[in-house]
N, C-alpha and C positions, 0 to 999 in steps of 0.2 A: 314542701320545699324545705330544704335544710341547708344552712350556710356553715361552712367550715372555717371561714375567716371573717374578720370584721368588715372587710371590703365587700365580700359576698353578701353578708347580712344587709349592709346598707344599700347594695344594689337591688336586692330582693324587696326590701322595705320601700325603696323609691318606686319600684314597679307596682307593688301592691297598693301603695297609698297615693302616688302622684300621677301615674300613667292614665291616659284616657282609656286604655284597654285593661287597666289594673282591676283587681278584684273588688276594691271598694267602689270604684266608679261604676263598674258593671252592676253590682248589687244595688247601688243607688238608682241607676237607670231602671232596673227591674221594679224596685219599690214604687217609683214614680209612675211607671207604666201600669202597674197593678192598681194603683190608686185611681188613675185615669180610667181604666177599664171598668172598675166598679162604679165610679162616678157616672160614666156614660150609661150605665144600666140602672141608675137610680139608687144604688146602694151607698148612700153617703156615709153611713156608719163605718162600713168596711174600708171605704176610700180614705176616710179620716184616720183609721188605724194604720193603713199603709203609709200615709203621709207622715204620721207621727214616727213611724219606724224610720222613714227616710231622714227626718230631722235628727233623730237619735243617732243614726249612722253618721251623719255629718259631724256631730259633736264628738262621737267616738273617734272618727278619722282625725279630727283636729287634735285630740289628745294623743293619738298614736304618732302623729307627725311631730308634735312637741317633744314627746318622750324620745323618739328616734333622733331628733336634732340635738337634744341634751346629751344623749349617749354618744353621738358623734363628736360633739364638742369635748366631752370628758375624755374620750379615747384619744383625741388629738392632743389635748393638754397633757395627758399622762405620757404619751409617746414622745413629746418634745421636752419634758421636764428632766432635770438632772437626776441621777440616781439618788435615792434617799436611804437613810439608815432604816433598819427594821422599826416598825411601829410608827412610821411617818415622821420621825425626827430629822434633824439636820444630818447631812452626810457625816458618817463616822470618821473620826481622825484615824490615821494609820496607827497601828499598834507598835509597841517597842520591838526592836529587832530581836530575833531569836537568839538565845544564848549560844555562844560558840564553845566548843570543847577546848580545854586548856591544851597548850602545845605539849607534845610528848617529848620526854628527855631521854 
């Protein structure tokens, strides 16, 4: 998936991170199912590893949501801010008028 605009990026991120059918949710469901499958067969060690991966995925997803929200907030703030002078200083004052040619005689 590739986004060409900020809006597309946030739409994809929302689907991947927040949707019940998104990639993160589907991977989490798989990890939990794999843990249960191994647990049902008496393989507690492997079940524990899958559960640890599921927990790590939750933490990663939380970090990704936080980063995406921060980026959205930053993009909104910069889109609504007045233009700034180069290097982030206050708006530059207008320069002096261009010199005019002396009248011809």
